[in-house]
C-alpha positions in Angstrom: -17.5 -87.8 -24.8 -15.5 -86.3 -27.6 -13.1 -89.3 -27.4 -16.1 -91.7 -27.6 -17.5 -89.9 -30.7 -14.1 -90.0 -32.3 -13.9 -93.8 -31.8 -17.3 -94.2 -33.2 -16.4 -92.1 -36.3 -13.3 -94.2 -36.8 -15.5 -97.3 -36.7 -18.0 -96.0 -39.2 -15.4 -94.9 -41.7 -13.6 -98.3 -41.3 -16.6 -100.4 -42.1 -18.8 -98.2 -44.3 -19.0 -99.4 -48.0 -19.2 -96.9 -50.9 -22.9 -97.1 -50.4 -23.5 -94.1 -52.7 -21.0 -94.1 -55.5 -20.4 -90.7 -57.1 -20.9 -90.1 -60.8 -17.2 -89.5 -61.4 -16.3 -92.7 -59.6 -18.7 -94.7 -61.7 -17.2 -93.0 -64.8 -13.7 -94.3 -63.9 -14.9 -97.9 -63.8 -17.6 -97.9 -66.4 -15.6 -100.3 -68.7 -14.7 -102.6 -65.9 -15.6 -106.2 -66.9 -16.8 -107.0 -63.4 -19.2 -104.0 -63.2 -22.9 -104.5 -63.5 -25.1 -101.4 -63.7 -28.8 -101.9 -63.1 -31.5 -99.4 -64.0 -34.7 -100.0 -62.0 -36.8 -97.2 -63.5 -39.7 -97.3 -65.9 -37.8 -94.9 -68.2 -35.1 -97.3 -69.2 -36.1 -97.5 -72.8 -36.1 -93.7 -73.2 -32.5 -93.4 -72.1 -30.1 -95.1 -69.7 -26.5 -95.2 -68.7 -24.2 -96.8 -71.2 -24.1 -100.6 -70.6 -26.9 -100.6 -67.9 -29.3 -103.5 -67.8 -33.0 -103.1 -66.9 -34.6 -104.8 -64.0 -38.2 -104.6 -62.7 -38.0 -104.9 -58.9 -41.5 -106.3 -58.7 -40.1 -109.6 -60.0 -38.5 -110.3 -56.6 -41.6 -109.4 -54.6 -44.7 -111.3 -53.9 -47.8 -110.7 -51.7 -48.3 -112.8 -48.6 -51.7 -111.6 -47.6 -51.3 -107.8 -47.1 -47.5 -108.0 -46.9 -44.7 -107.8 -49.5 -42.2 -110.7 -49.1 -39.2 -111.9 -51.0 -39.5 -114.6 -53.6 -37.5 -117.8 -53.2 -33.7 -117.7 -53.0 -33.4 -119.8 -56.2 -35.5 -117.3 -58.2 -33.4 -114.4 -56.8 -30.3 -116.1 -57.9 -31.7 -116.8 -61.3 -32.8 -113.2 -61.8 -29.4 -111.9 -60.7 -27.5 -114.3 -62.9 -29.6 -113.2 -65.8 -28.3 -109.7 -65.1 -24.8 -111.0 -65.4 -23.9 -110.9 -61.7 -21.2 -113.2 -60.3 -20.0 -113.3 -56.7 -17.0 -111.1 -57.7 -19.1 -108.5 -59.5 -19.4 -104.8 -58.5 -23.1 -103.8 -58.7 -24.3 -100.2 -59.1 -28.0 -99.6 -59.0 -29.8 -96.4 -60.0 -33.1 -94.9 -61.0 -34.6 -91.5 -61.6 -34.9 -89.0 -58.7 -38.3 -90.2 -57.7 -39.5 -91.7 -54.4 -40.4 -94.9 -56.1 -37.0 -95.3 -57.7 -35.0 -94.7 -54.6 -37.1 -97.3 -52.8 -36.8 -99.8 -55.6 -33.0 -99.2 -55.8 -32.6 -99.6 -52.0 -34.8 -102.7 -52.0 -32.8 -104.4 -54.7 -29.6 -103.5 -52.8 -31.2 -105.0 -49.6 -32.1 -108.2 -51.4 -28.4 -108.6 -52.4 -27.0 -107.6 -49.0 -29.4 -109.7 -47.0 -28.3 -112.7 -49.1 -24.6 -112.2 -48.5 -23.6 -110.0 -51.5 -22.0 -106.8 -50.1 -20.3 -105.1 -53.1 -23.3 -103.0 -54.1 -23.8 -99.3 -54.4 -26.5 -96.8 -55.3 -25.6 -94.1 -57.8 -25.6 -90.8 -55.8 -28.1 -88.5 -57.4 -29.4 -91.2 -59.8 -29.6 -90.9 -63.5 -30.1 -87.1 -63.6 -26.7 -86.6 -61.9 -25.1 -88.8 -64.6 -26.8 -87.4 -67.7 -25.9 -83.8 -66.9 -22.2 -84.6 -66.7 -21.8 -87.5 -69.1 -24.5 -87.1 -71.7 -22.5 -88.9 -74.3 -22.4 -92.1 -72.2 -26.1 -92.8 -72.4 -28.0 -95.1 -74.6 -31.5 -95.8 -75.9 -30.8 -99.3 -77.1 -31.5 -102.1 -74.7 -28.4 -103.6 -73.1 -28.0 -107.2 -72.1 -25.5 -108.9 -69.9 -22.3 -109.9 -71.8 -22.3 -113.3 -70.1 -24.7 -115.2 -67.9 -23.8 -114.7 -64.2 -23.4 -117.5 -61.7 -24.1 -115.8 -58.3 -24.5 -118.0 -55.3 -26.2 -116.3 -52.3 -26.2 -117.2 -48.6 -29.0 -115.7 -46.6 -27.9 -113.4 -43.7 -29.7 -112.7 -40.4 -30.8 -109.1 -41.3 -34.6 -109.2 -41.1 -36.8 -109.6 -38.1 -40.5 -110.4 -37.5 -43.1 -109.2 -35.1 -42.4 -111.9 -32.5 -38.7 -111.0 -32.5 -39.6 -107.4 -31.7 -42.1 -108.4 -29.1 -39.6 -110.6 -27.3 -36.7 -108.2 -27.5 -38.2 -104.7 -27.5 -36.4 -103.5 -24.3 -33.0 -104.3 -25.9 -33.7 -102.8 -29.4 -33.1 -99.4 -30.9 -36.2 -98.9 -33.0 -36.2 -96.5 -35.9 -39.4 -95.3 -37.5 -38.6 -94.3 -41.1 -41.8 -92.6 -41.9 -42.2 -88.8 -42.1 -42.7 -87.1 -38.7 -46.5 -86.5 -39.0 -47.1 -90.2 -39.2 -44.6 -91.0 -36.4 -46.4 -88.5 -34.1 -49.8 -89.6 -35.2 -51.0 -86.3 -36.6 -51.4 -88.0 -40.0 -52.6 -91.5 -40.7 -52.9 -93.8 -43.7 -56.1 -95.6 -44.5 -54.8 -99.2 -44.2 -53.3 -98.7 -40.8 -55.4 -98.0 -37.7 -52.8 -97.3 -35.1 -51.9 -93.8 -34.3 -48.3 -92.9 -33.5 -45.3 -95.2 -33.3 -44.1 -98.4 -31.6 -43.0 -97.9 -28.1 -39.5 -96.2 -27.7 -39.0 -95.8 -31.4 -37.1 -92.8 -32.7 -38.2 -90.8 -35.7 -35.8 -90.7 -38.7 -37.3 -90.3 -42.1 -35.1 -91.3 -45.0 -36.3 -88.3 -46.9 -34.3 -86.0 -44.6 -31.1 -87.7 -45.6 -31.1 -86.4 -49.2 -30.5 -82.9 -50.7 -32.8 -81.3 -53.2 -30.8 -82.7 -56.1 -31.3 -86.2 -54.9 -27.8 -86.7 -53.6 -27.1 -88.0 -50.1 -26.1 -85.5 -47.5 -22.4 -85.0 -46.7 -20.9 -87.4 -44.2 -20.5 -84.8 -41.4 -24.3 -84.0 -41.6 -25.2 -87.7 -41.5 -22.9 -88.3 -38.6 -24.5 -85.4 -36.7 -27.9 -86.9 -37.4 -27.1 -90.5 -36.4 -24.5 -90.0 -33.7 -25.6 -86.8 -32.0 -29.3 -86.6 -32.9 -30.4 -90.2 -32.7 -27.5 -91.2 -30.4 -26.9 -94.5 -32.1 -23.9 -96.6 -31.0 -22.0 -99.2 -33.0 -23.1 -102.0 -30.7 -26.8 -101.1 -30.9 -29.2 -103.7 -32.3 -31.1 -101.4 -34.6 -34.5 -102.4 -36.2 -35.9 -100.1 -38.9 -39.6 -100.1 -39.8 -42.1 -98.1 -41.8 -45.6 -98.4 -43.1 -44.3 -101.3 -45.3 -40.9 -102.6 -46.3 -40.7 -99.9 -48.9 -40.9 -97.1 -46.4 -38.3 -98.8 -44.2 -35.7 -100.0 -46.6 -34.1 -96.7 -47.7 -33.4 -95.7 -44.1 -32.1 -99.2 -43.3 -29.8 -99.0 -46.3 -28.3 -95.7 -45.2 -27.8 -96.9 -41.6 -26.4 -100.3 -42.6 -24.5 -99.7 -45.8 -23.6 -96.0 -45.7 -23.1 -95.5 -41.9 -21.7 -98.9 -41.2 -24.0 -100.0 -38.4 -23.8 -103.7 -39.3 -26.2 -104.7 -36.5 -29.0 -102.9 -38.2 -32.0 -105.1 -39.2 -35.1 -104.5 -41.2 -38.7 -105.3 -40.0 -39.9 -106.3 -43.5 -43.6 -106.5 -42.8 -43.5 -103.3 -40.7 -46.6 -101.6 -39.5 -48.9 -103.4 -41.9 -48.3 -106.5 -39.8 -47.9 -104.7 -36.4 -51.2 -103.0 -36.9 -53.0 -106.2 -37.8 -51.6 -108.0 -34.7 -52.4 -105.1 -32.4 -55.9 -104.5 -33.5 -57.1 -108.0 -34.5 -56.6 -111.5 -33.1 -53.3 -110.9 -31.3 -52.9 -107.9 -29.1 -49.3 -107.2 -28.1 -49.1 -104.6 -25.4 -46.1 -102.7 -26.8 -47.2 -99.1 -25.9 
């Protein structure tokens, strides 16, 4: 067993990207001409990291009935090019230490990754970790990209829909990214009727992966959670869901980009769709 765990750890460290870049690491490359820093917060105009450009994540979302979906690939490419992103750029995304900003940061990273752009990181601890250390490298003047980017994206097979889960559920490792009371059904939200979780799903809230200062937990603690606690294996086909894509995307980002499980997928429409199918016209017997 110890040998197996060791092999898994080697795999994870081999394939994991610098999913959460440390403030000192960002400081070392801040003048790199290939670096694009993106601030997703509403507080950008008050103060932001030197050279960071502002982006409103709602631009790449649209409503399809009750669900959030991505806008067209051409619009995503246009927005990312406006930010100065090329295919050889290094992208660092950050916000403040709020639930909304970590979700927006993770979602923007997901959009890039799911379209073939892997060189993306979130700033560990967000803006607050930076300003406490490098308060002279902040700005109140809006920044713009030095040059127009020319990114070309290629969609990857990273998201799944309800039919895929229905057809493959015995072979999937499902991760419920909501907080435990929602997973166990002791708390419910008004727009979802189902109580509890999808059959065989494991509970793993993204909120448990961060420390009080907003930084990601140390590698050994994350490895203990995912390898020992959840018993994930590198070959597992993992599907992460939540109430909506916003509840699921942070946990997916940690599993995929930080821990290196490259067969992890995101159920974008999540329980908003699952609940509608279960309780309305289509009744999948998944429990």
